N, C-alpha and C positions, 0 to 999 in steps of 0.2 A: 504494500500500500504506500502511495506517495502522499505527502502533505502538500496541498496546493494553496498558495496565497497570491493575491493580486495587489500590486502597489502601483502608484503613479509616480514617475520620476521626470523632472524637467531638467534637461541638459541643453545648454547653449540655446535657450529660449524655445526649445521644442519639447512638447510633452509626450512621454512614452508610457504605455501601459505595460507593466512587467508582471508576468505570471511566473511565480516561483514554484517549482516542482521539486521538493526536497526528497532525494533518495538516500541521503546521508551516507553514501558509499557502502551501503550494506551489501553483502555478498549475494543475497537473494535478488538483487536488482541488476545484476550484471547484464542480463539480456535486455532489460528496459533501458539501461544506460547506453547500450550499443545503438538502440533505436533513436534515443535522444541525441547522441553524438552526430548521427547522420544528418539531422536537420539543424544542427547548431552552427551559428556563425562566429561565436566567441565562447570562451570557457573561463570559469573561475575555479582555480585550484586552491583549496584552503588547507591549512594545517594549524594546530593549536600550539601557540608559542611555548607553553610550559610542558608540552608533551613531545619529546624528541622522536618517539616512534611515529607520531603523526607526520612530522617533518620528513623523516626518512622514507615514509611511504610515498611521498610525492616523487622522490627519485626512483624508488624501487618498483612502484606499481603505476601510479596515476599518469605520469608524463608518458610512459611507454604506451599505456592503453589509449591515451588521448591522441598522441602523435600517430599511432597506428591507424586510428579511425579518421582523423582530420589533421594531416601533417602540417598544413599552413594556417590553421585557424588561430586567431588572436587569443592570448592567454593573459589573465590577470592572476597573479600570485598573491594570496592573502594570508597573512599571519593573524589568527584570531586570538582572543583572550589576552590582549596586550596588558590588561590591568592585573593579570595573575602571574606576571613574570617573576621567576625565582632564579637562584644561582645557576641551576642546571638547564635553564630555559634556552631555547634557540635565540641567538642574538640577532639584532637588526642586520648586522653585517653578514651573518650567515644567510639570512633571508634574501638580502640583496644579491649575494653571490649565487644562490640557487636560482633566483629570478633571471640573472644573466645566463647561467648555464643551460636553462631550459628555454631560453629566448622568449621570456615573458614580456609582454608589452609594458606592463607596469607591475610594481610591487607596493603593497600597502599593508600596514599593521593596523588592526582595529580592535575595538572592544564593544561587544553588544551591551555589556553591563554598564559601562560609562557613556556609551554612544560615540566614543572617539572614532572618527573616520568612517563610521558606518555608511553615511550618505555618499562619501567619496568612493566607496567600493562600487556602488551602483552607477555613479557618474562615470567612473573610469571604464567599467565594462560596457556601458552603452556607447561611449566614445570609441572603444576598441572595436565593437561590433559594427558600428556605422562606418568607421574608417576601413575595416576589412571589406565591407560590401562595396564601398565607393571604389576601392581598388579593383574589384572584380567586375562590377557593373554600376552604371549610374542610373539606378531606378529609384525614384524618390519615395514611392509608396510601397516599399518592400517590407515584408515581415522580417524582423530581426529576432534571432533566438540565440540563447546562450545556455550552457549547462555545465555542470560538474556534479559534486555531491548535491549541489543545488542546481536545478536546471531552470532556465528562464526563457520566456518567449517575450520578445520586445515587439510591440506594434506601435509605430508612430501614430499619434492621434492628430489627424489633420482636420 
């Protein structure tokens, strides 16, 4: 079962409807993720800053799976739970280095608890999706979609 939420995001004076389909990276959703990847224009890869295993899984599983399905799709790398950073946490520098090594379009650290940079995550992924589409084709009324543990469908509201 996927949790689905809809939000509205305004980026560069254009309003987008974003449908979030959260598969949370669970093993039972591998087949569903594959289907979501096929229709996605951009991806958000998330890891929890205090959980090094989560960070390592980006390198060991998620980037391989993602690049296999959509080799040139834009990626936003997101470190979550920035408010819970501890001594053994993934550092900002490690996150930035991973972002470069996986050719992520952007890297952001955020916290849902404090709301730090949460909106920026959505702004950046919308921008990455729009930029990716513009490079492929100049169609102004195209559906934009994005997925990862969270999958999103962006529809420009005109």
